[in-house]
N, C-alpha and C positions, 0 to 999 in steps of 0.2 A: 584838486584839494584833497588831501588825505585825512582820514579820520572822520568821525561824525561831526557835523556842524554843531550839534547840541552838546558836544564835549568841551574840553578845555579851550578857552578863548585865546586867541593870539595876543601877545603882550602889546604889540604896537597897533594902534587903531589909526589906519591911514585913510584919510578922507580923500575921495576922488572928486574931481570937478563935476558938478551936476549937469543934467541935460540942458537946463536953462541957459548955461553959458558955453556949452560945447555943442555946436550944431553939426550933426553928422552930414556927410555928403549924401545926396539923394539922386536917384535916377527915376525920372517920372515917365510913365508910359500911359497911354490911353487904355481904358478898360474895354472889354469886348464881351458880348453876350454869347459868343461862340466858345466851345471848349478850348481851354488853354493848351497850347503845345507844351511838351515836356521842356523844362528849363535846363539850360546847360550850366547855370550858375545859381548860387544860393540867393534867394530873395526873401525879404521880410515885408509883409503888408500889414498896415495898421488900419483898423476899422473903428469907426465911431459907434459905440454901442450905448451911448447916452450919457447923461449927467445926473449924479445923485445930488438932490437938493435938500436943504434943511438938516444937514448932518450936525450932530452935537459934538463939537470938537473936544469937549471935556472927556468923552469916552476914549479919546486918543492921547490923554495925558496933557492936553493943551488948553490954553485960554484963547478966547476969541481975538483978543488984542495981539496975540502972538502969531496968527496965521494971516496970510495974504487974502485967502478966501476959504470959506467953509465948503464950497462946492467940490465935488469929487468926480473926476472923469471915470467912465467905464470903458476900458479899452479891450478890444478883441484883436487877435493876431492870426495871421496865416503865414507859415514858413513853407516856402516852396523849394525843395531840394532836388537835385537831379535824380535821387533815388525815391522820392516820394513827397508827401505833404503832411503837415502837422498843424492842426488848429489848436491854439493856446488860449484858454479862457473864452467863454462863449456868451457873455452878456448877463444882464440883470432882468430882462423881460423877454419871455418867449415871443418869437416872431408872430405866432398866431394869436397872441393876446391883445394886439392893438392894430389899429389901421392908420397908416401914414396919411398925412394930408399936406396941404400947401404950407402949413406952418408946423413948428415943432409941437409935439403932443406930450402932455404930462400924464403918466400912468402911475397908479398907486399900487404897490405890491404889498400884499398882506402876509406878514410873517407868521410863523407857527404859534407865537404867543399873542397874536391878534394885532400887534403893532403894525403900522403902515409906513412905508418909505416911498417918497416921491422920486420918480425917474423921468427926466425930460428926454424925449427921443425924437429923432429926425428920420432915420432910415433903418429898415430891418437888416439884420445880419445876412440873411440869405440873399437879399438883393445886392448887397455889397460884394458878397462872394461871387455872384454871377457876373458882376461887372468886370471881374478879373479872370473870368473864364472857368470858374469853379462853382460847385454847389455842395451843400452839406453831404449829400450821398455819394460824392466823388472823392471825399477826403480820406486819406489812408490812415492817419493817426489823429487822435484827439487826446489832449492832456489838460487837466484843470489844476491850477496852482493849489487849490484847496476846495473844500466842500460848501462854502458859503453861497447864499442865493444869488449874489451879484456877480458870480463867476460861472454859474452852471446853467443858466436859463434855457439855452438851446442845445444842451448836451444830447437829448434824445433824438435830435434831427440828424446826427451824424451816424446814420444807420449802418454804414459799411466800414466805419473806422475801427481800428484797434485802439482800445483805451489803455493809456499808460497811467498807472496809479500806484502809489505806495501802499503796502500791505496795511499799515496803520490807518491810512485814510479810507481805504475800502471798508475796513471794519467799522469805522464811524458812520460811513454813508449807508451801510447795510448791516445794522446791528441785529443781534439775535433777538432782542426784545425791543420795547418801545424806545424811541430816541428822545433824549433830553436836550438835543441841540436845537435851540430856537432860531439859529441863523441858517438852517438848512431848509430847502423846499424839495423834498424827495421826488415829488411829481415831475420835476424838471429833469431828473437824471435817472429815474428808476429803470428805464430801458437798458442802461449800461450794464446792469447786472447779468443780463443774458448774452451780452456781446463778447466778442473776442477781446481779451485783454492781456497785457503784459504787466505782471505784478512786480514792481521794482523793490528789490531788497538791498541793493548796494547804495552807497551814499551818492553815486553819480550814475546816470544812465545815458549812454551815448546813442542817441536815437537812430542815426543813420550810419554809425560805425566809423566816422572819419574825424570826430572831434569838433565838428562845426555846430552841432545842435546838441546840447547836453542839459538834461534835467538834473537839478541838484537838490538834495535834501536840506531843508531849512526849518526844522520843527520849532514849535513854540506857539505860533498863531493857531495852528491846528497840529495834530500829531504827525501828519505826513505832508506838511506844507512843502511845496516845491517852488524853486525859481528856475528860469530857463536862460542859459547862456547861448548866444547866437554869434558865431564868428563870421562876420561879413567881410568880403575881400576889399571893398572900397571904403565902407563906413567904419570898419573896425569892429571890435567886440562890443556887444551890448548885453546887458543882463536884465531880463524882464522880471520885475520884483514880486509879482503876485501881491500879497499883502504883508510882505516882510516890513515894508513901510507903507503908510497911506498918504501922509502929508510930508512934504520935504522938511518941515519944521521938526518932525519927529527925529529926523536924521541930524539936523544941525543942533538941536537942543537936547538930544539924547533922551527923548521921552518915549514911553511905552503905552500902548493901549491898555485899558483896564480889563479887557475881556479876553486876554490871551489864555490859551489852555495852560501854558507854562511860561511865565515871564522870563525866568532864568534861561530857558532854552532859546527864547527869542533874542535875548541880549547876547548870548553866545553865538547864535546864528548870524546876527548882524555884524558882530566883530569879525567873524570868519569870512563873511562875504566882503566886507570892506578890504580885508587883506587880499582876498582873491581878486577883487577889482584892480588893486594896485599891481599885483603880480601879472595879471593878464593885460593890463593897460586898457581895461574895458570901462564902459560908461553904464551907470545904473539908470534905467528907465523906471521911475516910480509910476506904476500903472494908474493910480488914483490921483496923481498930481495934475490938477486941472490946468494950471498955468503952463507947465511943461508939455503936457499932452496937446494943448492947443497949438503949440509951435510945430508939432509934427505934421508933415504932409500925410494926408490920408489916402487910402486906396481910391482910385486905381494906380496912384503913384506907388513906388516901392523903394525900399532900401536894398542895396546890394554891396 
């Protein structure tokens, strides 16, 4: 896609069939506690990083009667490429902040303004990574779609990873003065500041150099918000949404959250992404879509 997504919107708004009605082909493999062998093909693992409960759908421009459910999934992903690995979005609750049990656990996250959010959890991210032969300190790259707390929780654990980040997003996450961003929890990502990083300045960043894993600029929700295109040989192309959308009804009803940094940029980014999906024949995976995410097989299964 040429040009900044925050620029002039494409005239045609082409809607692509959603994940709920397009089931991608899946290759399932059993997980292993041993180190994973290098992969000869591109694989995408989906991890269950919890469920956000009690969300106020009005903050997303919606009414309760318009949504199937107010619950929001928290999805984390691992892309395994012959040339390396990439963790994409790393949860809402740090692994060390809660203890798994025989039943799911509700953890309350306190935000910068004192408000709390309830997250229901079943399994830690590091345990799920180990089931597929990886661990946070073995991952080569980490990228966050944006800086909000429900995407950054375990960022500090990826101690050897190169951080991929937009310049604009880095400036928000590590400001010169006190931060006014109430949706960030800097303690979950502060170690990234001293880590090796690639600062993305182009509208697209080809992670492994072959066009199969591409981070794309979609500003509006935050200044340097990213989505991730993954071109899978058998499944086809998928686009991981970050928070470009939260609920599928935002997409079908053309609604915008009330807390965007720039609603006009979000609107333009969405239009450009819809055109890109049509051009590439790709499927959009809305990461917070509780119903669609529930239909995805989770690791140790994978998509290829």
